[in-house]
C-alpha positions in Angstrom: 255.4 204.2 115.5 252.6 205.6 113.4 252.7 204.6 109.7 252.5 207.5 107.2 249.2 208.3 105.6 248.6 206.7 102.2 249.5 208.9 99.3 246.3 209.9 97.4 245.8 211.5 94.0 242.1 210.8 93.3 239.2 212.3 95.1 237.2 209.0 95.6 239.8 207.4 98.0 240.2 210.8 99.8 236.4 210.9 100.3 236.4 207.4 101.8 239.4 208.3 104.0 237.5 211.4 105.3 234.5 209.3 106.3 236.7 206.9 108.3 235.2 203.7 109.5 231.8 202.4 110.5 231.8 204.1 113.9 232.7 207.4 112.2 229.8 207.1 109.8 227.4 206.2 112.6 228.6 209.2 114.6 228.2 211.5 111.6 224.7 210.1 111.0 223.8 210.8 114.7 224.9 214.4 114.2 222.6 214.5 111.1 219.8 213.3 113.4 220.2 216.2 115.8 222.6 214.9 118.4 225.4 217.4 119.1 226.9 216.9 122.5 229.4 214.1 123.5 226.8 212.5 125.8 224.0 212.7 123.2 226.3 211.1 120.6 227.6 208.4 122.9 224.1 207.4 123.9 222.7 207.6 120.4 225.4 205.5 118.7 226.0 203.1 121.6 229.8 203.7 121.7 232.4 203.8 124.4 233.9 207.2 125.5 237.3 206.4 124.2 236.2 205.2 120.8 233.8 208.2 120.4 236.6 210.7 121.4 238.9 209.2 118.8 236.2 209.3 116.1 235.2 212.9 116.9 238.9 213.9 116.7 239.2 212.2 113.3 236.0 213.7 111.9 236.9 217.3 113.1 240.5 216.8 111.8 239.2 215.7 108.4 236.8 218.7 108.2 233.7 216.6 108.4 232.5 218.1 111.7 232.8 221.6 113.2 233.4 221.8 117.0 231.8 224.6 118.9 232.4 225.4 122.6 229.1 225.9 124.5 230.5 225.8 128.1 233.8 227.2 129.4 234.3 225.7 132.8 234.6 222.8 132.4 235.1 223.1 128.6 232.3 221.3 126.7 231.7 221.1 123.0 229.0 220.6 120.5 229.6 219.0 117.1 227.9 220.1 113.9 228.1 219.2 110.3 230.6 221.1 108.2 229.9 222.5 104.8 231.6 219.4 103.3 229.5 217.0 105.4 226.2 218.8 104.5 226.9 218.0 100.9 226.8 214.3 101.8 223.0 214.4 101.8 222.7 212.6 98.5 224.8 209.7 99.7 222.7 209.6 102.9 219.5 209.2 100.7 221.2 206.4 98.7 222.2 204.6 101.9 218.7 205.0 103.3 217.1 203.7 100.2 219.4 200.6 100.1 218.7 199.8 103.7 214.9 200.2 103.1 215.0 198.0 100.0 216.9 195.2 101.7 215.1 195.3 105.1 217.8 196.6 107.4 216.4 196.0 111.0 217.9 199.3 112.2 215.9 201.5 109.8 214.0 204.0 112.0 214.0 207.1 109.9 212.0 208.6 107.1 212.8 211.3 104.5 210.8 214.5 104.2 210.9 216.7 101.1 210.4 220.0 102.9 209.7 221.8 99.6 206.4 220.0 99.2 206.0 218.8 102.8 205.6 215.1 102.0 207.3 212.0 103.2 209.2 210.9 100.1 210.5 207.7 98.5 213.2 209.4 96.4 213.8 208.1 92.8 217.4 208.0 91.5 218.2 209.4 88.1 220.4 211.4 85.8 220.2 215.2 85.9 221.9 215.5 82.5 218.8 214.2 80.8 216.2 213.8 83.5 215.9 210.0 83.2 214.8 208.2 86.3 215.6 204.6 87.4 219.2 204.6 86.2 221.0 201.4 87.1 224.4 199.8 86.5 223.1 198.5 83.1 222.6 202.1 81.9 226.2 203.4 82.6 229.7 202.9 81.3 232.4 203.3 84.0 235.8 204.8 83.1 238.4 204.0 85.8 241.6 206.0 86.1 244.7 203.8 85.9 245.8 204.5 89.5 242.4 204.3 91.2 242.4 200.6 91.9 245.8 200.9 93.6 244.6 203.8 95.8 241.4 201.9 96.7 243.7 198.9 97.5 245.7 200.8 100.1 244.9 199.2 103.5 243.4 201.3 106.3 243.2 199.6 109.6 240.5 202.0 110.9 238.2 200.9 108.1 238.4 197.2 108.7 235.3 195.6 110.3 234.8 192.1 111.7 231.8 191.5 109.5 231.3 187.9 110.5 230.7 189.1 114.1 227.8 191.4 113.0 224.2 190.1 113.0 223.6 191.7 109.6 225.3 193.8 106.9 223.7 197.2 106.3 224.8 200.0 104.0 226.8 201.8 106.7 228.7 198.7 107.5 229.6 198.1 103.8 230.7 201.8 103.3 232.6 201.8 106.6 234.7 198.7 105.9 237.8 199.3 103.7 237.9 195.9 102.0 234.1 195.7 101.4 234.1 199.1 99.8 237.0 198.1 97.6 235.4 194.7 96.7 232.1 196.3 95.7 234.0 198.8 93.5 236.1 196.0 91.9 232.9 194.0 91.3 231.3 197.1 89.6 234.5 197.3 87.5 234.1 193.7 86.3 235.9 191.3 88.6 234.2 187.9 88.6 236.7 185.3 89.9 238.8 184.9 93.0 242.0 185.5 91.0 240.6 188.7 89.4 239.8 190.1 92.9 243.2 189.1 94.1 244.9 190.7 91.1 243.4 194.1 91.8 243.3 194.0 95.6 246.9 192.9 96.0 247.2 193.9 99.6 244.3 191.8 100.8 245.1 188.5 102.4 243.8 185.3 100.9 241.9 184.6 104.2 240.3 188.1 104.3 239.3 187.8 100.6 237.8 184.4 101.1 235.9 185.6 104.2 234.5 188.7 102.4 233.4 186.7 99.4 231.7 184.1 101.6 229.9 186.8 103.5 228.9 188.6 100.3 227.3 185.3 99.0 225.6 184.6 102.3 224.3 188.2 102.5 223.0 188.0 98.9 225.4 190.6 97.5 227.0 188.1 95.2 225.9 184.8 93.7 228.2 182.0 92.5 228.1 179.9 89.3 230.4 177.3 87.8 233.3 178.7 85.8 234.7 177.4 82.5 234.8 173.6 82.7 233.1 173.7 86.1 236.4 173.9 87.9 236.4 177.3 89.4 233.3 179.3 90.5 232.7 182.8 89.3 230.9 185.6 91.3 228.1 187.6 89.8 226.4 190.7 91.0 222.9 190.3 92.4 220.1 192.9 92.4 221.2 193.7 96.0 224.7 194.7 95.0 223.5 196.5 91.8 221.1 198.5 94.0 224.2 199.8 95.8 225.2 201.7 92.7 223.5 205.0 93.6 225.7 205.1 96.8 228.8 204.9 94.6 227.5 207.5 92.2 226.6 209.9 95.0 229.9 209.3 96.7 231.8 209.8 93.5 230.2 213.2 92.9 230.8 214.2 96.5 234.5 213.1 96.1 234.9 216.1 93.7 235.2 218.2 96.8 238.6 216.6 97.6 240.4 216.6 94.2 240.0 217.7 90.6 239.7 214.1 89.5 237.8 211.6 91.4 239.3 208.7 89.4 236.0 207.4 88.3 233.6 208.7 85.6 230.1 207.3 84.9 228.7 207.9 81.4 224.9 207.6 81.0 224.6 205.6 77.9 221.1 206.8 77.2 222.1 210.5 76.8 225.8 210.1 76.1 226.7 212.6 78.9 228.3 212.2 82.2 225.9 210.8 84.8 225.0 213.6 87.3 223.3 211.7 90.2 220.2 213.3 91.5 217.1 212.2 93.4 213.5 213.2 92.5 210.6 213.5 94.9 207.9 210.9 94.2 205.2 213.4 95.2 206.0 216.7 93.5 208.3 215.2 90.9 210.9 217.9 91.5 214.7 217.4 91.9 215.5 217.3 95.6 218.2 219.4 97.2 220.0 219.4 100.5 218.3 222.4 102.2 214.9 221.0 101.4 215.5 217.4 102.4 215.5 216.2 106.0 215.8 212.8 107.8 213.3 212.4 110.6 213.2 209.8 113.3 210.0 207.7 113.2 208.3 207.7 116.6 207.6 204.2 117.9 203.9 203.1 117.5 202.1 202.8 120.8 199.5 200.1 120.8 196.0 201.0 121.8 195.1 199.0 125.0 191.5 198.9 123.9 192.5 197.0 120.8 194.4 194.4 122.8 191.6 193.9 125.4 190.0 190.5 125.1 186.4 190.3 124.1 183.9 190.2 127.0 
């Protein structure tokens, strides 16, 4: 018997639900990269037919993808980004930047700012005042009373066996329910095992211990002795702080799903709500979706003459 869908009030959990899990995000990314048929998506993502069919059904059902028939007999379909998914472009940039900064081995794309024609290394900032380089140190988060409870609701489709993966990239973090919730709780100030447990009440002790261990091994958290040296505390590292633009972009996008996302970031420098935007490092203009593209980097072919031994 299928359990009822969790009750949601705030837009941020709704946005995470719409994305689904790691396979769903990878499928969505493949559509962004220009793969539209079932076969193209299966080969690009490296996914089985059954899992892909389930993820496509979820993504079309949540409104993330539009399905267009291109062949009648037999019926065949193409999958394209919906208007809602198109607006995810800022989160896509944030994910790309995080993977680039922390050496994801799967990074094989680059960002082009079509408006100026250059390959860009976008800079994150606040559109309210134009300040670049905004970090977690520059914002004050206001969390709605019910948001932690909604982030805490378990979703089996967004649970990943992280320990079985060779590395943890941004898509994996965003696509795993408990990792997303733990990063959010860390951002909100949790520092000890008991503080994580108090907020994430539905997480098992074993799962919390496994995630904390993996976060430390992956460099997302570091440990230090607690008061009296009895219990260790967990602290954010630069790697986890660099994930902040992903949360900020996701939070703005979550406004598509509800009037209140449940989370508000105030930019302390200007005293206004943080409006996340990316600036092009070449033309120094604010980037927008229609003028921003992700391009696959062609593999470099070695020149045989350069590898020929000297005579």
